[in-house]
C-alpha positions in Angstrom: 91.8 122.2 123.5 90.0 120.6 126.2 89.3 123.4 128.6 89.9 121.4 132.3 88.5 123.7 134.8 85.0 123.4 133.4 82.4 119.9 133.9 80.5 118.8 131.1 77.7 121.4 131.6 79.7 124.2 131.8 80.4 124.9 135.2 83.7 125.7 136.7 85.8 122.9 138.8 88.7 122.7 140.0 90.8 119.6 138.2 90.7 116.5 139.6 94.6 115.1 140.3 93.8 112.4 142.8 95.0 109.7 140.0 98.2 111.8 138.9 101.6 110.6 139.8 103.8 112.6 142.4 106.6 114.7 140.0 109.4 117.6 140.9 107.9 120.0 139.8 109.8 123.7 139.8 108.8 127.3 137.9 110.4 130.7 137.4 108.4 133.4 136.9 109.9 137.2 136.3 109.0 140.7 136.0 109.6 144.3 136.3 108.8 147.9 138.2 109.9 151.1 136.1 111.4 153.7 138.4 112.5 157.0 138.4 115.8 157.8 139.2 115.1 158.7 142.4 113.6 155.5 143.4 116.2 153.5 142.4 118.9 155.5 144.2 116.4 155.3 147.4 116.4 151.8 147.0 120.1 150.7 146.6 121.0 153.2 149.2 117.9 151.6 152.0 117.1 155.3 152.2 113.0 154.8 152.2 111.8 155.7 155.0 109.3 152.1 155.1 112.2 150.4 155.8 114.2 147.5 153.4 112.4 147.6 150.4 113.7 144.7 148.7 113.9 142.5 151.8 110.0 143.8 152.7 109.6 142.7 148.9 111.1 139.6 149.1 108.5 138.5 152.4 105.5 140.0 150.6 106.4 137.5 147.7 107.0 134.0 149.5 103.8 134.9 151.5 102.2 135.3 148.5 103.3 131.9 146.8 101.7 130.3 149.5 98.5 131.9 149.8 98.0 131.5 146.1 95.0 128.9 146.6 93.6 131.4 148.8 93.5 134.0 145.9 93.4 132.3 142.6 90.1 130.3 143.0 91.4 126.7 140.8 94.9 126.5 142.3 94.8 123.4 144.6 96.4 124.2 148.2 100.3 122.6 147.8 102.8 122.0 150.1 105.7 124.1 148.8 109.1 122.7 149.4 111.4 125.6 148.2 110.3 129.2 147.1 113.2 132.0 146.5 112.3 135.3 145.5 115.9 137.2 144.0 115.8 140.6 142.5 118.2 142.0 140.2 118.8 146.1 139.8 119.1 147.4 136.5 120.0 151.7 137.1 120.9 151.9 133.4 117.1 151.0 132.6 115.1 151.9 135.4 114.1 148.7 136.2 114.3 146.6 139.3 113.6 143.2 138.2 111.9 139.9 140.2 112.4 136.0 140.2 110.6 133.9 141.6 111.1 130.4 141.9 109.3 127.9 143.5 109.8 123.5 144.3 107.3 121.4 144.9 107.2 117.6 145.2 103.4 117.0 144.1 100.5 116.0 141.6 100.4 119.6 140.0 102.5 122.6 138.7 103.2 126.0 140.6 104.1 128.4 137.7 100.9 130.2 139.8 102.3 130.1 142.5 105.8 131.7 140.8 103.8 134.2 138.7 101.9 135.2 142.0 105.0 135.4 143.8 106.6 137.6 141.6 103.4 140.1 141.3 103.0 140.2 145.6 106.7 141.2 145.5 106.4 143.9 142.6 103.5 145.5 144.1 105.0 145.9 147.6 108.1 147.8 146.3 105.3 149.8 144.5 103.7 150.3 147.7 107.2 151.1 149.9 108.2 153.5 147.5 104.7 155.5 146.3 105.3 158.5 148.1 108.8 159.1 146.5 107.1 159.3 143.4 103.8 157.0 141.5 104.3 156.8 138.4 105.8 153.8 138.9 105.0 151.0 136.3 104.7 147.2 137.0 105.7 145.4 133.8 106.1 142.1 132.0 105.2 139.3 134.5 105.6 135.8 132.9 106.6 132.5 133.4 110.2 132.1 132.7 110.2 128.2 132.7 108.5 124.7 134.3 109.7 122.1 134.8 108.0 118.3 135.8 104.2 116.6 135.3 102.7 116.2 132.3 102.7 119.0 130.1 107.1 118.2 130.4 109.3 121.7 130.0 108.9 124.9 129.3 111.3 127.5 128.0 109.9 131.3 127.6 111.4 132.3 124.0 111.1 136.0 123.5 109.0 137.8 121.1 110.5 137.2 117.4 111.5 140.6 115.2 107.5 141.1 114.0 106.6 141.5 117.9 103.4 139.6 117.0 100.9 137.6 119.7 101.5 134.6 116.8 105.4 134.5 117.6 104.3 133.4 121.2 
């Protein structure tokens, strides 16, 4: 497998996408934050002193998507066509799940933007709720799917029964 972010001398470089075709590209990422009953209740009932946790986290995720190339060194700046950040509350599991979907018409994919959006949304939940309980755990941030581009479509499949990284 060839590393595309290095030149023949081993120097880090941004991939040249000038010869690539513009195509429709989409990426979806997700992640979770493990929270206490107290935080889940405060978020659900909108009783967090800092305000609407999920509303602010949604905006933070969208802002992060638009700033990905400023944070991740080899990412190209992209004209984002669509970005959404959504949440699923799973009280019985003490989890808040975040999803970020990003779409672009471009020459390079939006996987990093979707992953960055989910990360920022979860970090914002942590920030807004840490006064209640600092024991939250951000976990399982991953790419769920991506479509478009030269490498084709990708759909994440769960780790098989052995739980080995080789099963990925």
